[in-house]
GUMI-136003 format. One record per residue: residue number from 1; residue in three letters; x, y, z of N, C-alpha, C, O in turn. Coordinates in pm, whole numbers, plus 50000, padded with zeros to 5 digits. Layout:
   pos   code     n.u     n.v     n.w    ca.u    ca.v    ca.w     c.u     c.v     c.w     o.u     o.v     o.w
   NUM    ALA       X       Y       Z       X       Y       Z       X       Y       Z       X       Y       Z
...
END
This chain:
   pos   code     n.u     n.v     n.w    ca.u    ca.v    ca.w     c.u     c.v     c.w     o.u     o.v     o.w
     1    MET   44023   53002   92881   43966   52962   92754   43944   52811   92756   44033   52734   92794
     2    SER   43827   52770   92714   43799   52626   92712   43839   52569   92576   43834   52637   92474
     3    TYR   43877   52446   92577   43917   52378   92455   43818   52266   92428   43799   52178   92512
     4    LEU   43758   52267   92313   43665   52163   92272   43728   52088   92155   43742   52145   92046
     5    PRO   43764   51964   92174   43830   51890   92066   43734   51861   91951   43614   51843   91972
     6    HIS   43787   51858   91833   43708   51823   91716   43721   51674   91692   43831   51620   91678
     7    ILE   43607   51608   91689   43606   51464   91670   43535   51434   91538   43424   51481   91514
     8    TYR   43599   51359   91453   43543   51321   91324   43534   51169   91316   43625   51104   91265
     9    PRO   43425   51112   91367   43411   50966   91363   43402   50915   91219   43343   50980   91132
    10    LEU   43460   50802   91196   43451   50740   91064   43308   50694   91040   43240   50652   91133
    11    SER   43265   50700   90920   43131   50661   90875   43019   50732   90950   42915   50673   90977
    12    ALA   43040   50858   90984   42937   50938   91050   42871   51030   90949   42930   51063   90846
    13    THR   42749   51070   90979   42677   51163   90894   42688   51302   90953   42665   51322   91072
    14    PHE   42723   51399   90870   42736   51536   90915   42633   51622   90844   42605   51602   90726
    15    PHE   42575   51716   90916   42478   51809   90859   42539   51948   90858   42588   51996   90961
    16    ILE   42536   52010   90744   42587   52146   90730   42472   52232   90681   42409   52202   90580
    17    THR   42446   52339   90753   42337   52429   90716   42398   52563   90680   42479   52618   90754
    18    PHE   42358   52615   90565   42405   52747   90526   42297   52815   90444   42205   52749   90393
    19    ARG   42307   52943   90431   42207   53021   90359   42274   53091   90242   42379   53154   90258
    20    LEU   42214   53080   90126   42266   53146   90007   42180   53269   89981   42086   53265   89901
    21    ALA   42213   53377   90048   42136   53500   90033   42148   53549   89889   42257   53551   89832
    22    ASP   42035   53587   89831   42030   53638   89694   42083   53538   89592   42140   53578   89490
    23    SER   42064   53409   89618   42115   53309   89525   42023   53290   89404   42065   53237   89302
    24    LEU   41897   53332   89417   41803   53326   89305   41764   53467   89264   41744   53554   89349
    25    PRO   41751   53490   89134   41703   53621   89088   41560   53644   89137   41483   53549   89154
    26    GLN   41525   53768   89159   41394   53803   89214   41280   53753   89127   41177   53712   89179
    27    HIS   41297   53755   88993   41188   53709   88908   41161   53560   88927   41047   53516   88913
    28    ASN   41265   53481   88959   41243   53339   88987   41170   53320   89120   41082   53234   89131
    29    ILE   41204   53398   89218   41137   53391   89348   40990   53427   89332   40903   53361   89388
    30    ASP   40963   53532   89255   40825   53574   89231   40746   53464   89161   40630   53440   89193
    31    GLN   40808   53397   89065   40742   53289   88991   40711   53172   89085   40602   53114   89079
    32    ILE   40805   53136   89169   40784   53027   89264   40669   53060   89360   40585   52975   89388
    33    LYS   40667   53183   89409   40559   53226   89499   40424   53220   89428   40325   53174   89486
    34    GLU   40420   53265   89303   40295   53265   89227   40245   53122   89205   40126   53095   89219
    35    GLU   40336   53031   89170   40298   52892   89150   40248   52830   89281   40154   52751   89280
    36    TYR   40312   52864   89391   40270   52813   89522   40129   52860   89556   40046   52781   89600
    37    ILE   40104   52988   89537   39972   53045   89567   39866   52981   89478   39756   52949   89525
    38    CYS   39897   52962   89352   39802   52900   89259   39770   52757   89302   39654   52717   89303
    39    SER   39872   52681   89338   39851   52544   89384   39770   52540   89513   39682   52456   89529
    40    ALA   39801   52631   89605   39728   52636   89732   39582   52669   89708   39494   52612   89773
    41    ASN   39555   52760   89616   39416   52796   89585   39340   52678   89525   39222   52659   89555
    42    LYS   39406   52600   89440   39341   52483   89381   39305   52381   89490   39197   52321   89486
    43    ILE   39394   52363   89584   39367   52270   89694   39252   52321   89780   39166   52243   89821
    44    LYS   39251   52450   89808   39144   52510   89889   39009   52494   89821   38909   52469   89888
    45    GLU   39006   52507   89690   38880   52496   89616   38816   52359   89634   38693   52347   89630
    46    LYS   38896   52256   89653   38842   52122   89672   38760   52111   89801   38668   52030   89809
    47    TYR   38794   52193   89900   38732   52180   90031   38629   52287   90062   38567   52285   90169
    48    ILE   38609   52380   89972   38511   52486   89994   38373   52434   89957   38355   52374   89851
    49    ASP   38275   52456   90046   38137   52416   90015   38082   52508   89909   38090   52630   89920
    50    LYS   38025   52449   89807   37970   52530   89699   37821   52526   89702   37756   52588   89618
END
């Protein structure tokens, strides 16, 4: 078995990544998706040749 020591340097920046599964209600997720699609469509309209 290998041993890897834990080193905690003073004044260092640590990154912690985690996922909060089901942390938002589905209706909030749907609303965020709808707002994103609406915003994307508005941006696309600026670049479409009319």
